[in-house]
N, CA, C and O atoms as CSV, one atom per row, in Angstrom:
chain,resi,resn,atom,element,x,y,z
A,1,MET,N,N,15.972,-43.349,-134.310
A,1,MET,CA,C,16.722,-42.952,-133.134
A,1,MET,C,C,16.776,-44.118,-132.160
A,1,MET,O,O,15.746,-44.515,-131.615
A,2,PRO,N,N,17.932,-44.658,-131.938
A,2,PRO,CA,C,18.026,-45.861,-131.121
A,2,PRO,C,C,17.742,-45.645,-129.639
A,2,PRO,O,O,17.425,-46.610,-128.943
A,3,ASP,N,N,17.842,-44.407,-129.124
A,3,ASP,CA,C,17.629,-44.199,-127.695
A,3,ASP,C,C,16.158,-44.061,-127.327
A,3,ASP,O,O,15.841,-44.000,-126.139
A,4,LEU,N,N,15.246,-44.008,-128.298
A,4,LEU,CA,C,13.821,-43.899,-128.015
A,4,LEU,C,C,13.157,-45.270,-128.052
A,4,LEU,O,O,13.508,-46.098,-128.892
A,5,PRO,N,N,12.201,-45.525,-127.155
A,5,PRO,CA,C,11.506,-46.818,-127.181
A,5,PRO,C,C,10.579,-46.911,-128.387
A,5,PRO,O,O,10.153,-45.900,-128.944
A,6,ASP,N,N,10.279,-48.138,-128.773
A,6,ASP,CA,C,9.367,-48.361,-129.892
A,6,ASP,C,C,7.961,-47.975,-129.506
A,6,ASP,O,O,7.573,-48.096,-128.344
A,7,ARG,N,N,7.188,-47.504,-130.484
A,7,ARG,CA,C,5.789,-47.163,-130.228
A,7,ARG,C,C,4.987,-48.392,-129.846
A,7,ARG,O,O,4.108,-48.320,-128.987
A,8,ASP,N,N,5.283,-49.523,-130.479
A,8,ASP,CA,C,4.535,-50.753,-130.196
A,8,ASP,C,C,4.703,-51.179,-128.744
A,8,ASP,O,O,3.741,-51.608,-128.106
A,9,SER,N,N,5.910,-51.064,-128.222
A,9,SER,CA,C,6.127,-51.465,-126.833
A,9,SER,C,C,5.440,-50.503,-125.878
A,9,SER,O,O,4.967,-50.925,-124.823
A,10,GLU,N,N,5.371,-49.186,-126.229
A,10,GLU,CA,C,4.664,-48.226,-125.386
A,10,GLU,C,C,3.179,-48.519,-125.359
A,10,GLU,O,O,2.552,-48.444,-124.302
A,11,ALA,N,N,2.608,-48.851,-126.505
A,11,ALA,CA,C,1.177,-49.128,-126.580
A,11,ALA,C,C,0.825,-50.360,-125.768
A,11,ALA,O,O,-0.192,-50.374,-125.075
A,12,SER,N,N,1.648,-51.394,-125.844
A,12,SER,CA,C,1.334,-52.610,-125.093
A,12,SER,C,C,1.517,-52.383,-123.593
A,12,SER,O,O,0.781,-52.955,-122.789
A,13,GLU,N,N,2.494,-51.551,-123.207
A,13,GLU,CA,C,2.665,-51.258,-121.785
A,13,GLU,C,C,1.519,-50.410,-121.273
A,13,GLU,O,O,1.051,-50.625,-120.155
A,14,ALA,N,N,1.052,-49.452,-122.062
A,14,ALA,CA,C,-0.034,-48.572,-121.639
A,14,ALA,C,C,-1.332,-49.343,-121.493
A,14,ALA,O,O,-2.137,-49.029,-120.616
A,15,SER,N,N,-1.550,-50.339,-122.328
A,15,SER,CA,C,-2.797,-51.092,-122.247
A,15,SER,C,C,-2.716,-52.192,-121.199
A,15,SER,O,O,-3.701,-52.891,-120.960
A,16,GLY,N,N,-1.563,-52.352,-120.577
A,16,GLY,CA,C,-1.438,-53.346,-119.527
A,16,GLY,C,C,-1.045,-54.709,-120.060
A,16,GLY,O,O,-0.984,-55.676,-119.301
A,17,GLU,N,N,-0.782,-54.800,-121.338
A,17,GLU,CA,C,-0.395,-56.069,-121.917
A,17,GLU,C,C,1.116,-56.201,-121.838
A,17,GLU,O,O,1.863,-55.293,-122.203
A,18,THR,N,N,1.536,-57.341,-121.358
A,18,THR,CA,C,2.952,-57.643,-121.392
A,18,THR,C,C,3.105,-58.902,-122.222
A,18,THR,O,O,2.131,-59.617,-122.458
A,19,GLY,N,N,4.277,-59.167,-122.650
A,19,GLY,CA,C,4.492,-60.334,-123.489
A,19,GLY,C,C,4.228,-61.639,-122.756
A,19,GLY,O,O,3.960,-62.657,-123.394
A,20,ALA,N,N,4.299,-61.630,-121.431
A,20,ALA,CA,C,4.178,-62.867,-120.664
A,20,ALA,C,C,2.760,-63.421,-120.656
A,20,ALA,O,O,2.569,-64.609,-120.916
A,21,GLY,N,N,1.753,-62.586,-120.361
A,21,GLY,CA,C,0.406,-63.117,-120.248
A,21,GLY,C,C,-0.624,-62.134,-120.750
A,21,GLY,O,O,-0.536,-60.935,-120.489
A,22,VAL,N,N,-1.596,-62.647,-121.471
A,22,VAL,CA,C,-2.670,-61.807,-121.987
A,22,VAL,C,C,-3.893,-62.058,-121.129
A,22,VAL,O,O,-4.256,-63.209,-120.887
A,23,SER,N,N,-4.536,-60.988,-120.663
A,23,SER,CA,C,-5.706,-61.156,-119.803
A,23,SER,C,C,-6.878,-61.680,-120.622
A,23,SER,O,O,-6.966,-61.404,-121.819
A,24,PRO,N,N,-7.771,-62.423,-120.002
A,24,PRO,CA,C,-8.926,-62.950,-120.724
A,24,PRO,C,C,-9.847,-61.808,-121.144
A,24,PRO,O,O,-9.843,-60.748,-120.519
A,25,PRO,N,N,-10.631,-62.015,-122.191
A,25,PRO,CA,C,-11.517,-60.926,-122.637
A,25,PRO,C,C,-12.529,-60.559,-121.562
A,25,PRO,O,O,-12.976,-61.402,-120.783
A,26,GLU,N,N,-12.872,-59.293,-121.542
A,26,GLU,CA,C,-13.778,-58.762,-120.524
A,26,GLU,C,C,-15.218,-59.188,-120.827
A,26,GLU,O,O,-15.647,-59.152,-121.980
A,27,THR,N,N,-15.953,-59.587,-119.807
A,27,THR,CA,C,-17.341,-59.983,-120.017
A,27,THR,C,C,-18.225,-58.743,-120.093
A,27,THR,O,O,-17.824,-57.655,-119.681
A,28,ASP,N,N,-19.427,-58.920,-120.623
A,28,ASP,CA,C,-20.363,-57.797,-120.723
A,28,ASP,C,C,-20.718,-57.245,-119.353
A,28,ASP,O,O,-20.831,-56.031,-119.184
A,29,ALA,N,N,-20.894,-58.124,-118.373
A,29,ALA,CA,C,-21.243,-57.672,-117.024
A,29,ALA,C,C,-20.133,-56.807,-116.429
A,29,ALA,O,O,-20.406,-55.782,-115.804
A,30,GLU,N,N,-18.870,-57.228,-116.627
A,30,GLU,CA,C,-17.754,-56.431,-116.103
A,30,GLU,C,C,-17.692,-55.069,-116.791
A,30,GLU,O,O,-17.455,-54.050,-116.143
A,31,ARG,N,N,-17.906,-55.057,-118.106
A,31,ARG,CA,C,-17.874,-53.799,-118.844
A,31,ARG,C,C,-18.984,-52.869,-118.378
A,31,ARG,O,O,-18.760,-51.672,-118.198
A,32,ARG,N,N,-20.196,-53.423,-118.179
A,32,ARG,CA,C,-21.309,-52.592,-117.707
A,32,ARG,C,C,-21.054,-52.062,-116.301
A,32,ARG,O,O,-21.387,-50.916,-116.001
A,33,ARG,N,N,-20.464,-52.888,-115.437
A,33,ARG,CA,C,-20.150,-52.457,-114.075
A,33,ARG,C,C,-19.114,-51.335,-114.093
A,33,ARG,O,O,-19.241,-50.342,-113.377
A,34,ARG,N,N,-18.081,-51.513,-114.932
A,34,ARG,CA,C,-17.044,-50.490,-115.038
A,34,ARG,C,C,-17.617,-49.196,-115.610
A,34,ARG,O,O,-17.278,-48.107,-115.147
A,35,ARG,N,N,-18.481,-49.311,-116.609
A,35,ARG,CA,C,-19.109,-48.133,-117.211
A,35,ARG,C,C,-20.020,-47.422,-116.215
A,35,ARG,O,O,-20.031,-46.192,-116.153
A,36,ALA,N,N,-20.792,-48.193,-115.431
A,36,ALA,CA,C,-21.673,-47.595,-114.426
A,36,ALA,C,C,-20.852,-46.846,-113.376
A,36,ALA,O,O,-21.230,-45.753,-112.954
A,37,ARG,N,N,-19.730,-47.433,-112.953
A,37,ARG,CA,C,-18.876,-46.767,-111.961
A,37,ARG,C,C,-18.309,-45.477,-112.541
A,37,ARG,O,O,-18.263,-44.454,-111.859
A,38,PHE,N,N,-17.874,-45.525,-113.810
A,38,PHE,CA,C,-17.340,-44.323,-114.447
A,38,PHE,C,C,-18.404,-43.225,-114.531
A,38,PHE,O,O,-18.126,-42.067,-114.216
A,39,LEU,N,N,-19.615,-43.583,-114.954
A,39,LEU,CA,C,-20.674,-42.583,-115.083
A,39,LEU,C,C,-21.062,-42.000,-113.726
A,39,LEU,O,O,-21.372,-40.814,-113.620
A,40,HIS,N,N,-21.041,-42.846,-112.685
A,40,HIS,CA,C,-21.348,-42.366,-111.336
A,40,HIS,C,C,-20.288,-41.361,-110.879
A,40,HIS,O,O,-20.617,-40.306,-110.338
A,41,GLU,N,N,-19.017,-41.696,-111.101
A,41,GLU,CA,C,-17.940,-40.784,-110.706
A,41,GLU,C,C,-17.984,-39.492,-111.521
A,41,GLU,O,O,-17.682,-38.418,-111.001
A,42,LEU,N,N,-18.359,-39.597,-112.795
A,42,LEU,CA,C,-18.477,-38.415,-113.636
A,42,LEU,C,C,-19.587,-37.492,-113.117
A,42,LEU,O,O,-19.418,-36.273,-113.071
A,43,ALA,N,N,-20.703,-38.074,-112.736
A,43,ALA,CA,C,-21.804,-37.272,-112.196
A,43,ALA,C,C,-21.390,-36.598,-110.886
A,43,ALA,O,O,-21.726,-35.439,-110.646
A,44,GLU,N,N,-20.657,-37.335,-110.036
A,44,GLU,CA,C,-20.172,-36.738,-108.783
A,44,GLU,C,C,-19.242,-35.565,-109.064
A,44,GLU,O,O,-19.318,-34.533,-108.398
A,45,ALA,N,N,-18.368,-35.725,-110.047
A,45,ALA,CA,C,-17.426,-34.655,-110.384
A,45,ALA,C,C,-18.174,-33.422,-110.899
A,45,ALA,O,O,-17.822,-32.289,-110.572
A,46,ARG,N,N,-19.201,-33.656,-111.701
A,46,ARG,CA,C,-19.991,-32.518,-112.204
A,46,ARG,C,C,-20.716,-31.813,-111.071
A,46,ARG,O,O,-20.782,-30.584,-111.048
A,47,GLU,N,N,-21.265,-32.580,-110.126
A,47,GLU,CA,C,-21.944,-31.960,-108.983
A,47,GLU,C,C,-20.968,-31.130,-108.162
A,47,GLU,O,O,-21.298,-30.024,-107.734
A,48,LEU,N,N,-19.780,-31.656,-107.943
A,48,LEU,CA,C,-18.768,-30.922,-107.184
A,48,LEU,C,C,-18.386,-29.634,-107.910
A,48,LEU,O,O,-18.283,-28.577,-107.287
A,49,ARG,N,N,-18.176,-29.718,-109.218
A,49,ARG,CA,C,-17.821,-28.525,-109.987
A,49,ARG,C,C,-18.938,-27.490,-109.925
A,49,ARG,O,O,-18.673,-26.292,-109.819
A,50,ASP,N,N,-20.192,-27.950,-109.992
A,50,ASP,CA,C,-21.316,-27.020,-109.911
A,50,ASP,C,C,-21.382,-26.334,-108.548
A,50,ASP,O,O,-21.761,-25.166,-108.454
A,51,ARG,N,N,-21.011,-27.066,-107.486
A,51,ARG,CA,C,-21.037,-26.461,-106.154
A,51,ARG,C,C,-19.947,-25.424,-105.978
A,51,ARG,O,O,-20.168,-24.394,-105.342
A,52,VAL,N,N,-18.765,-25.684,-106.537
A,52,VAL,CA,C,-17.652,-24.761,-106.314
A,52,VAL,C,C,-17.603,-23.640,-107.345
A,52,VAL,O,O,-16.886,-22.657,-107.153
A,53,GLN,N,N,-18.364,-23.775,-108.450
A,53,GLN,CA,C,-18.404,-22.710,-109.456
A,53,GLN,C,C,-19.864,-22.401,-109.798
A,53,GLN,O,O,-20.320,-22.709,-110.899
A,54,PRO,N,N,-20.598,-21.795,-108.860
A,54,PRO,CA,C,-22.035,-21.601,-109.087
A,54,PRO,C,C,-22.351,-20.707,-110.286
A,54,PRO,O,O,-23.360,-20.927,-110.956
A,55,ARG,N,N,-21.526,-19.714,-110.572
A,55,ARG,CA,C,-21.809,-18.839,-111.708
A,55,ARG,C,C,-21.725,-19.608,-113.018
A,55,ARG,O,O,-22.569,-19.442,-113.898
A,56,ARG,N,N,-20.705,-20.446,-113.144
A,56,ARG,CA,C,-20.555,-21.250,-114.356
A,56,ARG,C,C,-21.693,-22.262,-114.476
A,56,ARG,O,O,-22.173,-22.536,-115.576
A,57,ALA,N,N,-22.120,-22.815,-113.343
A,57,ALA,CA,C,-23.226,-23.784,-113.351
A,57,ALA,C,C,-24.520,-23.106,-113.799
A,57,ALA,O,O,-25.296,-23.682,-114.562
A,58,LYS,N,N,-24.748,-21.890,-113.323
A,58,LYS,CA,C,-25.957,-21.165,-113.723
A,58,LYS,C,C,-25.934,-20.863,-115.213
A,58,LYS,O,O,-26.943,-21.024,-115.899
A,59,ALA,N,N,-24.792,-20.427,-115.709
A,59,ALA,CA,C,-24.676,-20.136,-117.142
A,59,ALA,C,C,-24.909,-21.402,-117.961
A,59,ALA,O,O,-25.554,-21.352,-119.009
A,60,ALA,N,N,-24.393,-22.529,-117.494
A,60,ALA,CA,C,-24.593,-23.794,-118.206
A,60,ALA,C,C,-26.063,-24.189,-118.212
A,60,ALA,O,O,-26.575,-24.676,-119.220
A,61,ARG,N,N,-26.752,-23.977,-117.070
A,61,ARG,CA,C,-28.192,-24.276,-117.013
A,61,ARG,C,C,-28.972,-23.408,-117.989
A,61,ARG,O,O,-29.875,-23.891,-118.673
A,62,LEU,N,N,-28.624,-22.128,-118.051
A,62,LEU,CA,C,-29.309,-21.222,-118.972
A,62,LEU,C,C,-29.054,-21.600,-120.428
A,62,LEU,O,O,-29.972,-21.568,-121.248
A,63,ARG,N,N,-27.816,-21.956,-120.753
A,63,ARG,CA,C,-27.505,-22.388,-122.119
A,63,ARG,C,C,-28.273,-23.655,-122.480
A,63,ARG,O,O,-28.796,-23.778,-123.588
A,64,HIS,N,N,-28.337,-24.583,-121.551
A,64,HIS,CA,C,-29.065,-25.828,-121.795
A,64,HIS,C,C,-30.556,-25.544,-122.004
A,64,HIS,O,O,-31.180,-26.121,-122.894
A,65,ALA,N,N,-31.118,-24.664,-121.192
A,65,ALA,CA,C,-32.532,-24.320,-121.339
A,65,ALA,C,C,-32.789,-23.674,-122.696
A,65,ALA,O,O,-33.804,-23.956,-123.334
A,66,MET,N,N,-31.885,-22.815,-123.139
A,66,MET,CA,C,-32.047,-22.183,-124.446
A,66,MET,C,C,-31.977,-23.219,-125.561
A,66,MET,O,O,-32.766,-23.176,-126.506
A,67,ARG,N,N,-31.037,-24.144,-125.450
A,67,ARG,CA,C,-30.947,-25.203,-126.460
A,67,ARG,C,C,-32.225,-26.029,-126.512
A,67,ARG,O,O,-32.702,-26.387,-127.589
A,68,MET,N,N,-32.772,-26.329,-125.339
A,68,MET,CA,C,-33.987,-27.147,-125.305
A,68,MET,C,C,-35.182,-26.379,-125.879
A,68,MET,O,O,-36.055,-26.978,-126.508
A,69,ARG,N,N,-35.228,-25.068,-125.669
A,69,ARG,CA,C,-36.342,-24.284,-126.217
A,69,ARG,C,C,-36.280,-24.192,-127.725
A,69,ARG,O,O,-37.315,-24.154,-128.390
A,70,THR,N,N,-35.066,-24.154,-128.276
A,70,THR,CA,C,-34.907,-23.973,-129.719
A,70,THR,C,C,-34.789,-25.286,-130.458
A,70,THR,O,O,-34.689,-25.281,-131.685
A,71,PHE,N,N,-34.797,-26.404,-129.768
A,71,PHE,CA,C,-34.672,-27.710,-130.416
A,71,PHE,C,C,-35.971,-28.082,-131.106
A,71,PHE,O,O,-37.053,-27.924,-130.541
A,72,ARG,N,N,-35.858,-28.579,-132.333
A,72,ARG,CA,C,-37.056,-29.019,-133.065
A,72,ARG,C,C,-37.115,-30.525,-133.088
A,72,ARG,O,O,-36.115,-31.186,-133.366
A,73,TRP,N,N,-38.280,-31.076,-132.797
A,73,TRP,CA,C,-38.457,-32.532,-132.799
A,73,TRP,C,C,-38.632,-33.029,-134.168
A,73,TRP,O,O,-38.795,-34.232,-134.372
C-alpha cells in the first residue's frame, strides 16, 4: 500500500534516530542514572495509587503476605 509509511522509517523515528545524525552510545553511568530515575518515579506512582485506592492496596499486601508465607527456600 503506497499511502502507508514504511515500518523501518517508523522504527527509526520512534527511537529518535534520523538519517542525519546518530547519537553516541550511552555510557553505563547515564544508563544507571536513567534507570534510577525511572525506578524512583515508579515507586512514587505506586505510593500514589496505594493512597488513592486503599482497598486495592490492602488486598495486594495480603496477597503478598500469603505468597511470602507459602514460598519455599
